[in-house]
N, C-alpha and C positions, 0 to 999 in steps of 0.2 A: 472472393475469399474462399480458400479451400475448406472443405467440410471435414470436421472431426467426427468419426462414426460412433465411437464408444459413448454409451449413456450410463451414468452413475446409478447405483441402486437406490440412492436417496431421491431420485427424480420421481415426480408424480404428475398427474394431468395439470394441476394448478401451476406447478413449477414450469411445465412445458409451455403453458400459455404465457407465463411471466417472461421466460426466456425469449419467446418469439417477439414479445413487445419490446424488450430491451434490445434485442438484435436489430429489429427494424429501426428503432430510434437511433442507435449508434451508426447504422449504415446511412441513415438520412441526415442526421444532424451533426455527427462528429467526423466521420470518415472524409467527406468532401473538403473539410477545412484543415486537414492534417498538415499540409505543406505550409500553410500560413501560421498555424499554431507553432510549428517547429521554428519558423523564422522569427516570430515574436516571443518565442520561449515561454509561452503560457497559453492556456485555453482562453477563449472569449469569456468575458464576465457573464454574458447572457446564457452561456452554455449551462451554467449552474441552475438557473431558474427553469430552463427547458428540461434539464434532467430531473429536477424536482417534480415537475409536472407529470412525469412518467411513473413516479414512485420508486425510482432506482437509487435514490441517495441514501435513505435509511430504511431499507426493506425489512430489516430484522429488529426494528424497534417497535414497542407497543403502539397501537393506534391511538391511545390516549394522549400520546406526546407527538402525534403527527406522522408516526412511522407506518410501515406497511403491515405490521403485526405478524411478520413471518419469522423464520429461524435463520440460522447461519447459512442454510442451504440457499436462501434467497440472495444473501450477500455473495455467496460463491458463484451463483449464476452471473451476477453483474461482473464480478472480477474475471470470470472465464470469457465472457462475451467481449469485454474490453481487450483482453489478451489476444483472443482470436482475431480481432479487427486490427490489432497493432496500435491501439489508441491508449495514450497515457493521460489519465484524468484522475484527479485526486479524490474520487468518491470513496476510496478505501480509507483515506485519512479522515474524511468526514465521518465515516462509521466508527472508526477507532475513537475519535474525540467524543462522539455521541455516547458511546458505551462507557466512557469514563464518567460522563455527566450522569448517565442512567444509574450506574453503580454507586457513585459516591456523592452526587449532588443532592441538594435539598429540593424539596418539592417546588419551591419558588424558582430555583435555578432550572429545573427540568422544564417547567412550564414556560419559562421566559426564553430559553434558547433552543430547545429541541424542535419545536414546530417550525421555527424560522430555518433551522438547518435542514429539516426534511424538505421544505419547499425550495431550498436553494437560495433563499434570501440572505442567509448568513453562511459564509464560507469559513470553515474551521481549519486550524493547523495545530499540530502538536510540536512543541519545542523542547527537546531534550538535549541534543548534541550541541557542543560548544567548540570553538577553535582548539581548545586544549582537552576536551573530554568528549569521547564518542561512546563506545560500548561501556566504558568505565563511568557509570553515572555517579559514583561516589565522589568524583573529582570535579563536579560542576562548580563554577564560581559565581554565576549569576545569583544575586541575593536580594532579599526584601527586608526592609526595616520597617517595623510597625510605627506609625505616627498617627495616634488617635484612631479614627475609624477608617484609615487607609493604610496601604502598604506602599512604601517608596522603593521602587525597583531599579537596580543598576546591573548592567551586564550585557552579554550578547549571546546569540544563538546562531548556529550555522546549519546548512543542509536542510532548510525547512521547506518541505513540500506544501504548496498552497500559500506560502508566505506572502506573496505579492498581493493576493486578493483577500487574505484572511481578515474577517471582521471579528473573529474571536480566536484566541490562542490559548491552548492548554500548556501552561508554562511550568516547567520543572525548575525549582530554585531552592536556595537555602534561606529559610526563615530564622534559623538559629546557627550562625556561623561558628559558634563555640562548640556545638555538639559534635561529637566524634562520629566518624563513619557516615552512616546513612540517616542517623537519627534526626538531623536538622533539615531534611529535604521535605518540601511541601509542593503541592500543585495548586496554582492559582489561575483562574480563568481571566484572561486579559481581553477586555473589549477595546478594540483598537480605534474605532471611529472617533476622531477628534481628540485622541489621547496625546497630550503634551509629553514630550520626552521619549516618544516612541518613533522609531524610524526603520524603514524597510530598505535594505541594500539592493543593489542591482541584481539581476538574474545571474546565477553562477553559470560559468561556461563548462558544461558537463560533457563527458564523452558520449553519452547517450541520453535517452529520455528528453529530447530537446523540446517536445511539445508540452512538457509538464513544468510548471514554474517551481524553481528551487532557489532560495535566496537566504541572506543573512537578516537577522532582526537585532535591533539595538535598543537598549533601554537606558535612558539617562535621566534619573530622578522621576521616572514615570509613576504617577500616583494612581493606584487601583483600589477600589473599595475593598475593605477587609471582608465584606460579605461575599466576595468572589472566591474566597478560599474553598477548595474542593475537599469536602469531608468535614467532620465535626471538630477537628483539632489540627494544629500544626504538627509537622514532623511525621506525617503518615504517607508522604508522597512516594517514597521509594517502594514501600510495600504495596501501594496502590498500583504502581507501574509493574511490579513483578506479577501481581494478580492479573493484569490486563494484557501483558505482553503475549501470552499464548494466542489470544485472538488475532493480534497483529501478525504473529509468526505463522499461524495457520493460513491467513490471507496471502502471505508471501508464497507459501507452499502451493496454494491453489493456482496462483499466477504462474509459478514455475512449471507445473504439470501442463496447464493449458497452453503455455508458450511452447513447450517441448512438443506437444501433440500437433500444434499448428505448424511448427518447423518441419516435422516429418511430412505432414500433409502437403505443404506447398513445395517441398523438395521432391516428393514423389511425382507431383504433377510436372515439375520442371524437367526431371530426368526422362520422362516419357516423351517430352517434346524436343528436347535438345539432342542433337546428333553429334557423334564423334566416330571417326574411322568408318563412316558410311552406315552407321546404325544408331538407334536411340541409345542414350547412356544407360537406360534401364536394362539393356541386354548385356551389359558388361557385368561379369560376376562380382567384381569388387563393389560396384554400385549397389547391386542387390543385397550383398552381404552387409554392407555398411548400413543400409536402410533397414535391413532386418534387425540388426543390433539396436539401432535407434528406436525402432518401433517397439521392440521388446522392453527396452528400458523405460520408454514413455508409458507403456502399459503397466509395468510393475509400479511405477510412480503413481499412476492413476488408482490402482488398487489400494495403495498405501494412503493416499490423500483422501480417498472416499471413506476408508476405515476411520481416519482421523475426523472427518466431518461428521460421520455418524456418531462417533463417541462424543464430539463437542456438543452436538445437539442434545444428547441425553445427559450432559454434564459430567462425562466420564473421561474427557481428554486431560491427561496429566501433563505437567510442565515438561517432563523429560521427553515424552513422545512428541510434544509440540516442537521442542528443540531438535529432535531427530528429523522431523518432517522438514523443518526450515533448512537445516544444514544439508541433508542428503538430497532433497529434491532440487534445491538450487544448484548444488554441484552437478547433479544429473542434467538439469536444464542447460547449463553452460556447455557440458560435453556434447550433448545432442545438437545444440545449435551450431557449435563449432564444426562438427562433422558435416552438418547440412551446408554450411558455408563452403566447405571443401568440395562438396559435390556440385556446387554451382560454378566452380572454377573462378575465373577472373570476375565474372559477373557477381559472384558472392561478395565481392569487396566494393561493389558500387552501391552507394546509398539510395539509388533509385529503386533498388530491389529490396523487397520487404525483409529478406533473410539477413541482409547486411545491417539494417536498422535493428533487427531482432538481436543480432549478435552484440551490437554496442549497447543495447538497452539491457541485455541480460546480466551483464557483469556485476552491476550494483546489487543484484539480488543476494549475492553472497556476503555483502557488506552491511546493508542496513537491517533494521529490526534486530540488531545484535549480530556482529560478525560471526561467521561460521566457526571460527576458532573458539569464541565464547560459547557457542552452542555445544561444542565438544566438551568444554569444561563443565557445563551444566549436566550433560549426559554422564560424564565421568563421576560426578558427585553421587550418582545413583548406583554405582558399581558396588 
């Protein structure tokens, strides 16, 4: 793995030790299995409990609930190390769901689910997107009907990361289909083990991220306890999602920068070794200039995302800046990786080379967590 030299201003000795532990674990337990994970289209189930044993699953959750007691900086370290290693593992989704529970769950819900999630004994997924509703959350059709002390759920979700192994799903649905706009949307935590009427579809055949499971979920009169509603009342789901999406979008931005940096690093190594016209590619002016452009763009992205991380840790990151980071940095990531593929020549199109997999994996960054066009709309609202 190529080395990325820059160190963020939010790093400290404790985080350096944490990074070293996470990096060593990923290199030992995840990297050797990547070809098999890509073939089976999901990580091994035991990878979750192994990851939980290192403390890398919920590093920024309070220790009282099994977390590491850290800040978003700890979560960023995990995301960066996975990106540098070219590993796709749904620990980011695990953190996102955990923070929904931490922010809106009852004390009983927090104590019941979070320690299990921190240990990797309970894998989490978040289910928002549907076959007919992606970034437009107002259009979701999955619905829950109250029946005594249960909700009866019908509908389907798609593009669900961790869906195949998920023991708990944070499900966005309508609890009041008659309510206009977003007022009838709620979040319900669905415990999937032994749940009648719940079905997981096969792994979706994606362009990239082949080692991370992504699938469809189906609900056919699935009965879930009413006590699993997230929050103190129905109809708050849309506002809960809007409050928590900056966390998810910042995580996407972190991965974007780390991937761009890694693309520059491995391409720099490649062009020093690869020869053309009797000399290393690095001696060609076009190669040097293109890498200079990519390195500069990646550095600008690093400064921006570090600024966002520092603001998030102090509670000062606003929704508009989070949207800016998600949109601009993922666009930047795709441009840089594409340039690096070009510098690899024909080998850049071969999936045995990390840069080719990076290129295919990067494209979805501009789509999920809110398509970049939606991010521009959000930014435009602040004008």
